[in-house]
C-alpha positions as CSV (number, residue, x, y, z in Angstrom):
1,M,-18.6,1.7,-3.9
2,A,-20.0,4.8,-5.7
3,N,-18.5,6.2,-9.1
4,A,-17.2,9.8,-9.1
5,C,-20.9,11.2,-9.4
6,G,-21.8,9.2,-6.3
7,R,-24.2,6.7,-8.0
8,P,-23.4,2.9,-7.5
9,K,-21.1,1.2,-9.7
10,T,-22.4,-0.6,-12.6
11,E,-21.8,-4.4,-13.2
12,A,-19.4,-3.2,-15.9
13,Q,-17.5,-1.1,-13.7
14,H,-17.2,-4.0,-11.2
15,E,-15.9,-6.4,-13.9
16,W,-13.3,-3.6,-15.0
17,T,-12.2,-3.2,-11.6
18,E,-11.9,-7.1,-11.1
19,R,-9.8,-7.3,-14.3
20,W,-7.6,-4.3,-13.0
21,L,-7.2,-5.7,-9.6
22,S,-6.8,-9.5,-10.9
23,S,-9.1,-12.1,-9.8
24,S,-6.9,-13.5,-6.9
25,R,-6.2,-10.2,-5.5
26,L,-9.6,-9.0,-5.1
27,S,-10.7,-12.4,-3.8
28,S,-9.0,-11.9,-0.7
29,Y,-10.6,-8.8,-0.1
30,L,-14.0,-10.1,-1.2
31,D,-13.4,-13.1,1.4
32,L,-12.8,-10.6,4.0
33,C,-16.0,-8.6,3.0
34,D,-18.4,-11.6,2.7
35,G,-18.5,-11.3,-0.8
36,N,-19.4,-7.6,-0.9
37,I,-17.6,-5.9,-3.8
38,D,-18.2,-2.6,-2.7
39,R,-16.9,-3.2,0.7
40,A,-14.0,-5.1,-0.8
41,L,-12.6,-2.2,-2.8
42,E,-13.3,0.2,0.1
43,L,-10.9,-2.1,2.1
44,H,-8.6,-2.3,-1.0
45,E,-8.4,1.3,-1.1
46,W,-7.9,1.6,2.5
47,N,-5.2,-0.7,2.4
48,L,-3.7,1.7,-0.5
49,M,-3.9,4.7,2.0
50,L,-2.2,2.9,4.9
51,G,0.7,1.8,3.0
52,R,1.4,5.3,1.6
53,V,1.3,6.4,5.0
54,L,3.8,3.6,6.4
55,M,6.1,4.1,3.6
56,G,6.7,7.6,4.7
57,D,7.6,6.5,8.2
58,I,9.8,3.5,6.7
59,A,11.4,6.0,4.6
60,H,12.6,8.2,7.6
61,F,13.5,5.1,9.6
62,E,15.9,4.0,6.7
63,L,17.4,7.0,6.5
64,A,18.1,7.5,10.2
65,L,19.6,4.0,10.3
66,R,21.8,4.3,7.3
67,N,23.1,7.5,8.9
68,A,23.7,5.8,12.2
69,Y,25.7,3.2,10.2
70,D,27.8,5.7,8.7
71,R,28.7,7.7,11.8
72,A,29.6,4.3,13.6
73,L,31.8,3.2,10.7
74,T,33.3,6.6,10.3
75,E,34.4,6.7,14.2
76,R,35.6,3.1,13.7
77,F,37.5,3.4,10.6
78,Q,39.1,6.9,10.2
79,G,38.9,8.3,6.7
80,D,37.2,6.6,3.6
81,E,38.1,3.3,4.3
82,H,34.4,2.1,4.7
């Protein structure tokens, strides 16, 4: 993985990244990427982006489900009983 200037990361940057992510978290990605730290970090970043995308959909679904429950309870129990 390159740094902001497009140059390959240095060993010090890799060490900092491992401390930041934690060895146990990074090891999962390293296992999937045959020990290639640059690919492991790219996979971690991809995983973060996927999580951000999914959270938007999950939030919309949660809101729709909560409103559906509210409508059903309001119809069943007239007033503010629910």
